[in-house]
N, C-alpha and C positions, 0 to 999 in steps of 0.2 A: 697684655695691658697697654692701653694707649692713653697718653696725656692729651687732653683736648684744650679747652679755652682757658687762658691764663687770667682768671678773674680776680685773684687775690695777690698777684705778684707785685712786688715793689717796682713801680713803673720806672724808677730811676736806675734800676740794676742794669748793667751793661749786658749784652748778649753773651759776652765771653764769661762773665761771672755767674750766669744763670746755670742752675742745675735742676734736675727734676724735683728736688726737695722744695723749690720755690712754689710749685703748684701741685705737688703730689696729692695732698689731702683734698683740695677743692676740686681737682679733676674728677675725683670719685663721687662728686655730687651730680655729675652729668649722667643722664639716664641711658645714653647710648652705650656706655661702658658696661652698665649692669645688664642691659638687654643682651649684649653680646655674650656675657658670661652666663646668664641664665639660659640662653638658647644653646649654649655649648652642652649638648646632651651627654657627652662623655664625662665632662667635669661634674655637672650637676647630678646626673644620673648615678655616677659612682658614689658621690657623697650620700645621696638618698638611699642607695642600696646598703651602704656601709652602716648607716644610722638606723633606718626603718627596719631593715632585716635583722637587726641585732638588738631588739627591744629588751632582751634579757640583760644586756649591758647598761641600758639607759633607764630601765624602770626604777622609779623612786630616787634617781641620782640627780646631783647638781651638776650643771654644765655651764662652762664659760666659752662663749663664741667670740674669738679674737678677730676684729675687723669684720663685723657682722654684716655690713653693707645693707642690703634690702631685708635682711632677717631670714632668708630662706633656710639656712642651716639651723638657726635657732628654732624655726618652726618644725623642721624635720625632727630635732631632738625632743621637742615638746610632744609631737605626735608619737614618738617612740616610747613615751612614758616618763620622761624626765620630770622630777618634782618641781624643779626650778631652773630656769635658764637665764643667764645674764649675758647680753650682747653688748659689746663695746666697739665704737667706731668714732673716729674724729672728723669724718666727713659729714657734710650737711645732708647726705642721703639718709642718715638715721632719722631725720624728721619725717620722711616718707615711710621709713621702716616702722615707725611707731603707729602710723595710720594702718599699715598693712597688718601689723600684729593685732590691732584692735578689730579690724574688719574680719579677721579670721578667728576671733574669739580666743586669743591666747594671752590677753592682757593680764590674766591672773597667774600665768605660768612664766611668761617672759618679761624681763625687765631690761630696758635699753638704757645705756649710759653713754653720753656724748663726751668725747675728749680722748686724749692720749692715754693709753692703758697705764703708762708709767706715772701719770699725774692724777688720775681720778680715784675717787673712793668708791669701792664696790660694796653692795649690800651683803655680800657673802665673802668670807675671807679664805675659805678652803673649798675646792671643787673636786668632784670625783672624775670629771672628764673635761678636757679642753678640745674644742673643735675649731678649725680655722682653715680657710682657703688662702694660704699665704704665698703661694708660688708666683713667680714672675717669669718673664722671658729668660731663657737660659737658666731656669730655676731660681736664680738669685737676684736678677735685675729687678729693682723696685720691690723686692720681696719683703714680707713682714716677718721673716723667720726670726730675726733678732728679738722682735716684740713677743713672738710666741715663746721663745726660750725664756724671756723675762717673766712671762705669765706662768710658765711651768715652774720656775724657781720660786716665785712668790705665792702662787695660788693653788698649785696642784697638790692634792693629798698624796702621801706616800702610797705607792702602788696604783696611783691614778693612771688613766688612759689618755692618749692623745690621738685624735683623728685628723689627718692620717699620721702614721708614726714612722714611716720610712720614705726616703726620696733618693733616687739614684740618677746620676748624670752620665751621659754617654757621648762619645765622640766617634765619628767615622770620616772618611774622605769621599768627595763626590766629583763627578764629571759635570761641569756646568758651563760649557763654553758659550752657548748662546746667551744665557742670562748675564754672564760676566761681561760679555761684549756690550750688552745693553746698559748695564749698571756702572761698569768701571771704565772700559775702553771707550765708551761714549764720549768721555771728556777730551779725548785726543783731537776730535774734530767736531765742533759744535757749529753747524751752519757755516763751515769753512773757516772757523776761528779756532785757535789753539787755547783750550781750557785745561791743559794737562796739569796745571798747578793744583787743580782740585782732585785729580786722580788719586793722589796719595792719601788725601783726607777721606775720600769715599771708600778707599780700600780698607781703612782702619776703623770704619764704622760698620759693625756687624749688621747683617740684614736679617730681619725676622720675616720668614716666608715659608710657604709649604714647598717641600721638595718631594718629587716622585721617587719611589723606592728604586726604580730602575737606574737612577742617577748615582746611587751608592756603589762605590767600586772597591770597598774594603769591608772586612769584618768590623763590627763595632768594638769599642774598648770602653770599659767603665772607668771614669776618671774621678768620680766622687760618690760616696755613699754616706747618707746622713740618717742617723737614728735619732729621732727627735726626743727620745726619752733620756739620752745621754749626751747629745751634742752640746758643745760650748760655742759661745760667740766667736772665739778665736778660730774655730774650725771653718768659719766662713771665708777666711783668707787661706788659700792652700796652693800648693804646687804638686802636680801629679804627673808622673811619667806615663806615656802611652806608646803602644805598638799597634800599628795598623797593617794588616796583611791583605794584600790585593786578592780579590776573588776572580779577577780577569785582567787581561791586558787592556789598559786604558790610560787616560790622563786625569790628573788631579788638578782641579781649579779652585777648590775650596775645602775647608773642613766643615762638618755639620754636627751640631750638638742638639740633644734633646734629653728629656728626663722621663722617668717612670715614677709613679706614686703608688704606694701600697698601704692598705689598712691591715696590718699584720695581726691586730688584736681581735679581729672579727672572727666569728665562728667558721664561716666560709670566706676565705681570703678574697678581698676586693682589691683589684689592681687596675690601673690604666696607664697607658703610655702616650707620650706626645711625639713619638718617633714617626719616620716616614712610612713605616710598615703598618701603622695603626690608623684608626679612624681619626678624622680631622678634629683638632681642638683649637681654641682661640690662641693658645700659646704657640701654635705652629712649630717651626724649628728655627734654629739660629745658624746663619751661614757666615763663615769667616773666610773671605777670599785670600788666596795666596798671591804674592807679588808677580810670580811667573808660573807658567804651566809646568807641572811635574809629570814626567812619564813613569809609569809603573807597570810591572809585568806580573802576571798571575803568580801568586805564591811569594812575591817579594814583600819585604817588610819595611815600613817607614817608622823610624823611631822619633819620639818627640817628648816635649815637656810643656804642659799647660799650667800657667800661673794665673790665679784669679784673686783679686782683693777688692774690698769696698773702696771707693774713691775717698781720698782724705777729706774733701770738702763736703761730700754727701754720701753717706754709707748706703744709700739706695742705688747709687750709680756704681758701675764696675770698671776696673782697669784689668784687662786680660791680655796676656802675652802667650803666643804659641811659638815654640822653637821646634824645628823638625829637620831631619836629615836621613839619608840612607847610610848604612854602615860603611865607614871609610870615606865618606864625602863631607863637604863643608856644610855647616849648619846655617839654616835660614831662620831668622827670628822676626816676628811682627808683633807690634804693640797695638792692641785694639782698645777702643773706648766705647762703652755702652752708657751713653748719657741721655 
């Protein structure tokens, strides 16, 4: 997800006080973001397969689409046989979604409601199914998971379904000397000038990018599993231990995070991954550079702890810390900020 033009931001806010909350909703009115997401065939194709290929779950059912955007998921649900679909979004894109719904002859099945889900009145009070594409970079950055959990607690019938219903976050270590040189060490010498004061800031800002599988030098480790049917908002702040075992002799320049999504309630399980081993998605992967290069030997294990919490000023931003060490050695800890 990318934030673009700041059209509704308080112009008097200082850059230091700004967070993504200041322009989160309105940024999703810009068509480029929706074009990127719709053209993400892994993302959109997985949702289509999970919904359209499971008409037996949707036929005659009521469906709530949380953060409906252009209405694509709502239309999948209607096409799968849902009796009534309600889409909610607080972005101005919903004005175009209404035209799209009408142009595709779904106006009798799909009702769109503009506003924050927590504030609006919905035409139905209980739903059989909730659908939502809520995931952000690093799974939780700018994600709508808290809103989906609110929707579940307020509107989902007992025994109701959520699409998707599980998400799993993974961590591995990578060799990334060339890119680290370009992104981090670049500040040591900028056209002959010392810009190194920026180096520490750049290091603590995770990089969202695609990483080749050949760069991964350890086995992956699961650091967070979320079951949307049972998860609580408090679960979104967590501390998880990890162990990363080297698959070859190499160097570690960064940690790499990605997530997998699963529709466990479908007849034939639909899953997709955003990892370096999988087909490209617009979520890419998230890179956390280490302050110094770590030498690791095949079979050697790096021990660590990852802490993630919503930022106090804006719960769509994340404060992340990673502490790591080899057995018997001194720990290194880095605090990262995804703003």
